[in-house]
VOBA-1610 file (N, C-alpha, C; in pm, whole numbers, padded with zeros to 5 digits, always signed):
BEGIN
Met-00202+00856-02072Met-00316+00957-02027Met-00373+00793-01938Gln-00372+00822-01794Gln-00448+00745-01735Gln-00544+00792-01625Ile-00650+00702-01594Ile-00765+00771-01530Ile-00716+00652-01362Ile-00659+00705-01272Ile-00713+00609-01141Ile-00843+00672-01083Ala-00889+00613-00970Ala-01020+00601-00989Ala-01034+00519-00830Ser-01107+00609-00702Ser-01055+00543-00620Ser-01173+00650-00517Val-01192+00544-00368Val-01328+00640-00299Val-01292+00745-00268Asp-01168+00786-00232Asp-01122+00880-00139Asp-01034+00975-00201Cys-01150+01041-00319Cys-01084+01123-00381Cys-01208+01258-00415Asp-01168+01377-00371Asp-01324+01489-00327Asp-01344+01524-00417Thr-01200+01598-00530Thr-01210+01659-00641Thr-01148+01587-00821Pro-01219+01591-00880Pro-01130+01541-00966Pro-00977+01626-01007Lys-00850+01570-00960Lys-00707+01655-01018Lys-00670+01572-01145Phe-00615+01662-01190Phe-00546+01650-01304Phe-00370+01629-01336Thr-00314+01567-01334Thr-00062+01549-01293Thr-00045+01575-01463Arg+00004+01635-01455Arg+00132+01596-01538Arg+00234+01558-01504Leu+00297+01403-01537Leu+00374+01365-01515Leu+00491+01397-01557Pro+00643+01371-01514Pro+00784+01415-01632Pro+00799+01347-01699Asn+00714+01238-01737Asn+00706+01140-01862Asn+00653+01244-01983Gly+00574+01386-01985Gly+00500+01417-02080Gly+00353+01365-02018Ser+00322+01285-02019Ser+00175+01199-01985Ser+00120+01296-01879Thr-00033+01226-01870Thr-00166+01280-01777Thr-00185+01232-01698Leu-00212+01214-01556Leu-00258+01132-01512Leu-00477+01170-01464Leu-00525+01195-01433Leu-00654+01261-01331Leu-00729+01053-01289Ser-00702+01205-01133Ser-00755+01120-01037Ser-00886+01165-01012Leu-00964+01067-00931Leu-01114+01078-00956Leu-01220+00957-00879His-01342+01063-00802His-01365+00972-00742His-01467+00906-00822Phe-01492+00731-00734Phe-01617+00653-00892Phe-01729+00745-00860Gly-01783+00846-00827Gly-01899+00937-00889Gly-01883+01030-00937His-01769+01027-00920His-01736+01201-01023His-01836+01186-01164Thr-01874+01260-01226Thr-01890+01326-01385Thr-01835+01367-01449Glu-01923+01350-01560Glu-01822+01422-01706Glu-01822+01512-01681Ser-01896+01642-01632Ser-01922+01777-01585Ser-01797+01796-01503Asp-01813+01689-01435Asp-01671+01695-01301Asp-01579+01701-01333Ile-01554+01619-01454Ile-01394+01617-01517Ile-01375+01715-01585Arg-01435+01779-01616Arg-01509+01918-01776Arg-01440+02019-01660Ala-01493+02020-01578Ala-01468+02190-01488Ala-01299+02178-01405Ala-01232+02064-01399Ala-01122+01969-01343Ala-01057+02052-01514Gly-01127+02014-01612Gly-00964+01986-01715Gly-00942+02143-01745Glu-01040+02215-01714Glu-01122+02353-01789Glu-01002+02409-01700Leu-01042+02385-01575Leu-00966+02506-01459Leu-00770+02456-01512Ser-00711+02332-01552Ser-00586+02294-01551Ser-00575+02285-01673Gly-00667+02335-01814Gly-00568+02355-01910Gly-00532+02306-01991Ile-00586+02153-01973Ile-00581+01998-02025Ile-00587+02004-02157Glu-00497+01968-02262Glu-00555+01902-02444Glu-00665+01827-02449Gln-00604+01677-02343Gln-00674+01579-02389Gln-00788+01597-02321Leu-00883+01704-02313Leu-00989+01669-02232Leu-01100+01572-02266Asp-01151+01585-02426Asp-01245+01548-02452Asp-01171+01407-02440Asp-01102+01319-02443Asp-01016+01187-02462Asp-01045+01171-02318Phe-01014+01235-02202Phe-01052+01156-02061Phe-01231+01177-02049Val-01241+01219-02093Val-01445+01278-02106Val-01478+01149-02146Lys-01414+01130-02273Lys-01439+00956-02340Lys-01411+00828-02257Leu-01267+00818-02230Leu-01223+00738-02155Leu-01322+00681-02028Trp-01367+00756-01940Trp-01386+00758-01844Trp-01626+00754-01890Ala-01624+00820-01986Ala-01811+00783-02004Ala-01865+00757-02118Asp-01715+00745-02199Asp-01800+00629-02330Asp-01794+00517-02296Ala-01887+00394-02281Ala-01907+00305-02308Ala-01839+00195-02434Asp-01818+00286-02491Asp-01822+00254-02595Asp-01601+00255-02672Tyr-01614+00353-02621Tyr-01451+00337-02595Tyr-01353+00285-02557Pro-01279+00209-02576Pro-01188+00018-02557Pro-01076+00071-02505Arg-01090+00064-02344Arg-01022+00028-02240Arg-00961-00058-02153Arg-00863-00031-02103Arg-00772-00132-02013Arg-00797-00087-01839Tyr-00866-00192-01758Tyr-00886-00169-01669Tyr-00756-00244-01549Glu-00712-00206-01506Glu-00585-00256-01373Glu-00644-00255-01217Ala-00684-00318-01186Ala-00731-00328-01024Ala-00560-00304-00946Arg-00555-00174-00827Arg-00459-00191-00752Arg-00511-00189-00566Gly-00513-00272-00483Gly-00614-00286-00390Gly-00717-00206-00448Gln-00734-00050-00370Gln-00860-00003-00366Gln-00836+00113-00477Tyr-00782+00139-00581Tyr-00751+00221-00669Tyr-00848+00125-00819Leu-00806+00195-00873Leu-00844+00152-01044Leu-00817+00211-01153Ile-00662+00154-01207Ile-00644+00231-01285Ile-00691+00214-01459Ile-00710+00294-01475Ile-00797+00320-01676Ile-00737+00365-01720Ser-00687+00289-01842Ser-00623+00348-01946Ser-00656+00333-02161Pro-00598+00393-02167Pro-00753+00364-02349Pro-00629+00204-02350Ala-00697+00158-02440Ala-00665-00023-02512Ala-00530+00027-02594Lys-00452-00068-02619Lys-00394-00043-02724Lys-00408-00145-02831Ala-00359-00156-02967Ala-00451-00247-03074Ala-00441-00381-03070Ser-00349-00412-02969Ser-00281-00537-02916Ser-00341-00580-02765Asp-00431-00509-02771Asp-00497-00524-02595Asp-00666-00658-02660Ser-00684-00602-02807Ser-00826-00633-02834Ser-00784-00796-02895
//
């Protein structure tokens, strides 16, 4: 599970990767309700986890900047 945030994404989009994980592309300004709407259309099972990863300030996460993109993923126990 990863989120890729950027300034050039008009609509949140979920993509299932060949390895079985799911990627969410969104704009820095998208809200929890935007994510829920896109997830419901896509039938994403981890929708609540994606919302928490994006919107819950207490959710443990890792950030990685790559050019104009910010990659956000859940923190592992070893990251603490």
